[in-house]
N, C-alpha and C positions, 0 to 999 in steps of 0.2 A: 468208675472210681476217679476221683479228682487226681490231677498230677501232684506228685509230692515234691516238696521243696528240699533241695540239697543244701547243706551247709556244714562247715567243719566244726567239730566238737572237740574241745580240749577237756580231758577228764583225768583225774588222778588215777594212776595205774592200779592202786589197791582197790579203789571203788570200781574200776572197770572189771577187775577180776571177780568181784562180788556180783556185779550185774551179769557178767558172762556165765557164771555158774547158775545164777538164778534163772537166766533165760534158758539154759539147758534143762533145768529142772521143770520148766513150764513148756518145753518143746517149742521154743521161739528162737528167732535170731536175736542177737544183741540189739540190732537196730529196731526190730519189731517190739522187743521188750521195753526198750527206752520209750518208744512211742506209746506203748500200752501204759507205762507208769505215768507219763506226762498227761495222757488223756484221763486216766483215773484221778489224778490230782486236780485237773481242771474241772472235772465233773463234781468232785467232792467239794470244791470251793465255789461252785455255782458259776463258773466261767463259761460253760458251754451253753449256747442258746437252745431253746426248745427245738428249733429247726435243726440245729446241728445234732442234737440227741436223736431226733427222728431219723435223720439221714444215716446216722451211725447204726441204728437198729436194723436198717435195710441191708447193710453189708454183712 
């Protein structure tokens, strides 16, 4: 797996609480759920290349 990029994220506390509960409901960490949501949005908007989608399916 490729090395992941670290960066600080500032987020509204109320939104964080929603994401935290949502992540628990899906049995994910908050970080993992945020990455999942961003990846789904990128896929939906056609921002992931075919190669990236193929690599994703291998994981």
